[in-house]
N, C-alpha and C positions, 0 to 999 in steps of 0.2 A: 342231540337226538341222532341215533344211528339210522342210516338208510334202511328202508324196508326191503326184504328179499333181495332181488338183483337190481334194484333201482339205482340210478346214477344221477349225480348233479347235472344240470343242463350243460354246463361248460365242458364237462367230461364227455358228454355225448357229442358235442360240437368238435372237440379235439379228435375223437375217434373217427367221426365223419370226415374231417379234414385230412386225416392220415390216409384213409382208404381212397379218398378222392385225389391223392397226391398233391394236396396244397401244402406249401412249405413256408408260408409267411410266419416269421417268428412269433407274432402276436397270437396266432392260433394255438400255440403250444406254451405260451407263458403261463406262469402260475396265476391262480386267482388273485393272490396278493399283489403280484406284479401288475396285473391288469387294473386292479382297483387303484394302486398307487399312481399309475400312468394317467388314468381317467381323472383322478383327483387333481393331479398336477396340471393337466390341460384345462381343467374346469376353472381354475383360478380361485377356488374357494379358500385356499390357504391352509388346507389340512392334508396330512398324510393319513394312511390307513389307521395307524395307531391312535391318532387324534380323533378321527371319525369314530372309531370303535369306542373310545372313551365318551365322546359327546353323544353318540347314538343316532343322530339324524341331522340333516341340514335342509334348509329351505331352498330348493332348486328353482322354483317358479320365477323369482325376480331375476335370476341369472339367465334362465332359458328364454324368457319372454320380455326382457327389460325394454327392448325397443320395438316390441310387437304391438300393432294396433289391435290384435286379438285379445290382449290382456285387459280385462274390465277393471273398473275401480275397486271391485270386491276381490280382486286377485284370482278370479275364476276364469279359466280359459274356456270360452263357449265352444261346444262341439259342433254346433250348427255352422257350417261353412260351405261355401260354394263347392268345394271339392267333395265334401261328404254327400252332397245331393246327387253327385254323378254315380253313386253306388246304389244299386237296388238292394234294399235290405232283405228281400225275400229271394 
């Protein structure tokens, strides 16, 4: 699907903001593919972008919260947390 009108992908917006703010970290200007490959490599899921594209999806919850007491037996991360109570929803 082509972008509508003058819309841009989020990452392109961030790249343009970084440029005008004189940020020069190479990660800010890496291609989307390079960023995804790097994230996948660091995540330890054992997939590169091509493998992920073929597979379609991966289950991140066990990897993100494997040692977290917040992970319930149903594999649902409860949103009710002491930190959440510090924020007034209104």
